[in-house]
C-alpha positions in Angstrom: 4.2 -12.5 -20.0 3.6 -12.3 -16.2 4.1 -15.3 -14.0 2.5 -15.4 -10.6 4.1 -17.6 -7.9 2.3 -17.9 -4.6 4.7 -17.4 -1.7 2.2 -18.0 1.1 -1.2 -17.4 2.4 -2.8 -17.0 5.8 -6.2 -16.6 7.4 -7.6 -13.1 7.5 -8.4 -12.2 11.1 -12.0 -11.2 11.8 -13.5 -13.2 8.9 -14.8 -16.8 8.6 -13.3 -17.6 5.2 -11.0 -14.6 4.3 -7.4 -15.0 3.5 -4.3 -13.0 2.7 -2.3 -14.2 -0.3 1.3 -13.1 -1.0 2.8 -13.8 -4.4 5.7 -12.9 -6.6 4.8 -11.5 -10.0 7.4 -11.5 -12.8 7.1 -8.9 -15.5 3.9 -7.4 -13.9 3.6 -4.5 -16.3 5.0 -6.0 -19.5 8.2 -7.3 -20.9 11.4 -6.4 -18.9 9.5 -4.9 -16.0 10.9 -5.7 -12.5 9.3 -8.3 -10.3 6.9 -7.2 -7.5 5.3 -8.7 -4.4 1.5 -8.9 -4.7 -0.6 -8.9 -1.6 -4.2 -9.9 -2.2 -7.1 -9.9 0.3 -10.1 -12.2 -0.2 -13.0 -12.0 2.2 -14.6 -15.2 0.9 -11.3 -17.1 0.5 -11.5 -17.1 -3.3 -12.2 -13.8 -5.0 -9.6 -11.0 -4.4 -11.3 -7.8 -3.3 -8.1 -5.8 -2.7 -4.6 -6.1 -4.1 -1.3 -4.2 -3.5 1.7 -4.4 -5.7 5.0 -3.6 -4.0 8.3 -3.3 -5.9 11.1 -5.3 -4.2 13.0 -2.1 -3.9 10.4 -0.7 -1.5 9.8 -3.9 0.4 12.2 -3.3 3.4 10.7 0.2 4.0 7.2 -1.2 3.8 8.1 -3.9 6.3 9.6 -1.4 8.6 6.5 0.8 8.5 4.3 -2.2 9.2 6.5 -3.3 12.1 6.2 0.2 13.5 2.4 0.0 13.2 2.4 -3.3 15.0 4.7 -2.1 17.8 2.4 0.9 18.3 -0.6 -1.4 18.8 1.2 -3.5 21.5 
C-alpha cells in the first residue's frame, strides 16, 4: 500500500493560488516497488493538474538538467 509523505511545497510563480508540492511515495506501483519523488502542480492550490513521478535513481540527473536549464536562463 502506497504512503505519501509531503516533503515540501512552494508557491507556483505566475499564479495567484497555485503551488508546487513535492512528496515521497512508498510502493507507488504496488508491493515491493521502489520509492519515488512525486512533483505535483496545482493551479488553484488544491487540485493537482499535473504530476511527475521520478525514481530516486534518476533524481541527480533530473536535478542536473534542471540546474542547466536555470543557468541558461540567467
